[in-house]
N, C-alpha and C positions, 0 to 999 in steps of 0.2 A: 561284068565286074561291078561290085557294089561301090557306090560312092557314099561318103560318110560326112555327117555333120556332128561335131563334137560339142555337146552341151556341157558347160562348165558351171558348177555350183559350189560356192564356199559355204561352210556351215559351222556354227558354233552351238554350244549347249542350248540356249534359250529358243533357238529356231528349229532345232532338229525334229521336233514333233510335227512340223509342217511338211516334212519331206514326202510322206505318202501321198499327200494331195498334189504336190509338184510332180511326182511320178505318174499319178493318174492323168494329169494334163499332158504328159509326154506320150503315154500309151494311147491317148485318144487322137494323136496327130495322124493324119493321112499323108503318107510320104509319097513323093513323086516316084515314078518307075526308076529302079536301080539305086534308090537312095535309102539309107537307114541312119539311125542315130546311135551314138554312144553317150553315156552320161558319166562324166568325170566329177565325182563328188570329193571335195577336199575339206577334211576337218581342219579348222584353224586351232591347232593344238593336238595333243596326243592322249586325250582322256578316254578314248575308246567309246564315243557316243553313237557310232554308226551301226555296229552289229545288232541285229534284231529289229532295226527300224524299217528296213526295206526288204522286199521279197527277193528271192533268188532269181536274178535275171542276168544273163551273161553280158548284157549291154550296160549294166551298172558296174562302174569301176571306181570303188572308194579307195581313199588313201588318207594319210594324216601326216602331220609334221609339227615342228615347233610353232608356237603361237606367234603371229605377226600381223594379224589383221586380214580383212577380206581381200585386199589387193595382193598380198603375198600368197594367200591361199589360191587365188585364181591363177596367178602366174605359175605356181607349182603344179597345178592341174594342167596348165597349158603344156608343160614339159611332157605330159603323157598323151597329148592329143594326137590322134591318127587321122582325123578328118581334114578335108580341104577347107572346110568352113568351121568357125567357132561361134556358138550361140551362147549368150549370157542368160542364165536363169537363176535368180536368187532363191534360196531354200524356202522362203515364205511367199513366193509369188506363183502365179499360175499362167501357163500359156493358154491362149484361146485356140479354138478349133481352126486349123489351117495355117497357124502362125509360121511353122517351119517351112511349109510349102511356099508360102508367099515370099519368105526370105530367099529361098533357093531360086525362085523365079526371078526376083529382082537382081540377084547376083549372077544370073546367066549372061548379063550384059558385061562385056569386057571394060566398059567405061565406069563401072561402079564397083567399089571395093568394100563397102559397108552399108548396112541398112538399119533403120529404126522404124518404129510403128507407133500408132496411137496407143495410149495407155488409159485405163480406167482405174482410179483408186478404189480398192475393195475395202469398205468400212466394216467395223466389227459387227454391225447389225445386218450385214449382207448386202447393203445397198452399194451403189457405185456412183462415182463422181468423175466427170471428164475434165480435161484441160481446155481452156477457152482460147488458147493461142496456137493451136496446131497449124503447121504450114499446109499448103496444098500438097496433094500427093504428087510425087515425082522426084526428079533429081535434086539433090542438095549440092550445089556447086561449091567447090573448094573455097573455104573461108566464110561461108554464109552463117554457119553455126557460131563461130567465134565472134563475128560482128554482132549477132543478136545477143549473145551472152554478155558482151561488153556493154551493150545499150540497154539491157534489162536486168541490171543489178545482179549479175552473175547467175542468171537463169537462162538455160538453153531452151529453144523452142521444140526440141526433141529429147526423149528420155533415154539416158545411157543404159537403163535396165533392160532395154529392148534390143540392144546391139546384136547384130550378126555380122561377122567380118571374115574376110579371107585370112586363113591361118598364116600364110606367108607375110602378109602385111602386118598382122598383129605381132608376130615374132620379130619382124624388122624394127618395130617400135619398142620392143622390150617388154611387151605385156602391159600390165597395169602399173600405175605410179606407186612408189613407196611412200604412201601417205596414210595417216590415221583415219581418213575419210575422204570422200570426193575423188577417190582413185579412178572411179568409172567415168566421172566427168572429165578428168585429166586425159583419159584414153580417148574419149569422144572428141575432144578438141584437138588432140594430136592427129587423129584420123582426118578430121576436117581440114587440118593444116596442110596435109600432103596429098589428098585425093578426094574424089567425089563420093557422096553417099546417096541414099535414097530414103524417102519417107513413104510409108504405106498408111493410108488414112483409115483402113479397117483396123479395129482394135486387135492388137497382138498380145497384150499382157494385162492381167489383173494384178495390180500392185497393192499388196496387202498393207493396210495401216493397222498397227497394233502397238500397244504400250511399250513393249520391250525393244523395238527396233532402234538401231543406232542413230537414225536421222531425227529421233526425238530428243537427243541430248542437246543441251544448251550450246556446247562447244561446236556443234555441227554448223550453226548458222550465225554465230557471233563470236567476238573476242579475238585475241591475238592469234590463236591457232587457225581460226577461220581465215583471217586476213593473210596469214602465211600460205595457207593452201591455195587461196585464190591467186596470190601473187606468183607462185611457182607454176601453177597450171597455165596462167596467161603467158608467163615468160617462155615456157616450153613451146607452147603453140606458136608464139611469135618467132621464136628461134627456128622452128621447123619451116615456117612460112618463108623466112629470109634465106635459109640455107638451100631451099629447093624451089627457087622462083620459076625454073623451067617447066614445072608441073602445072603451073596456073593456066 
């Protein structure tokens, strides 16, 4: 019987042209025995930008809906997931060779419910830049990501764009937060608040840097909206920690 990992990708107009490269990075994955992937692409809006962008592959399952941001698009895609694991892949990013297999291997442990991996920023000139504060490979005990995030100006030591998580845990947490940005960080800290994760030191993602991405907007990292996002993300993580002390 085939086991499945559901890869979830939100997309909007400016990033749609990167989808063929993301697809190539998926097709180049060597999957463990009995495993396969499905790709749930969710257009944020109903402008019809997906037809003609991707090849005819039964593993690709596109859909669209009302515009609501990346978090809502991801959660709508989650409603269609049939895999026991969910992997995040933004439309402008690329998986590295073996990324899915490493996630699946880490999640074979019953004591781990989510994984992250090392990221390299992919710059417009094709060069890459790494992060200088990666943790050691291994288990991320519950609460360690929140502690680091609090002590490092709201910056986690692992990247939410690399998340792979058990579907049941993701659904139990309600998917992604209803925020205009940082909804993936909110999910990461919620996961960290209730269960153990794992960090893989081998690079699992090329995180594309380009002019049109939402993280370049001024409101993403400063101002009243930013403060509100950080406050509710922290409050949710702390509430989950307090409500489920027996899991520590």
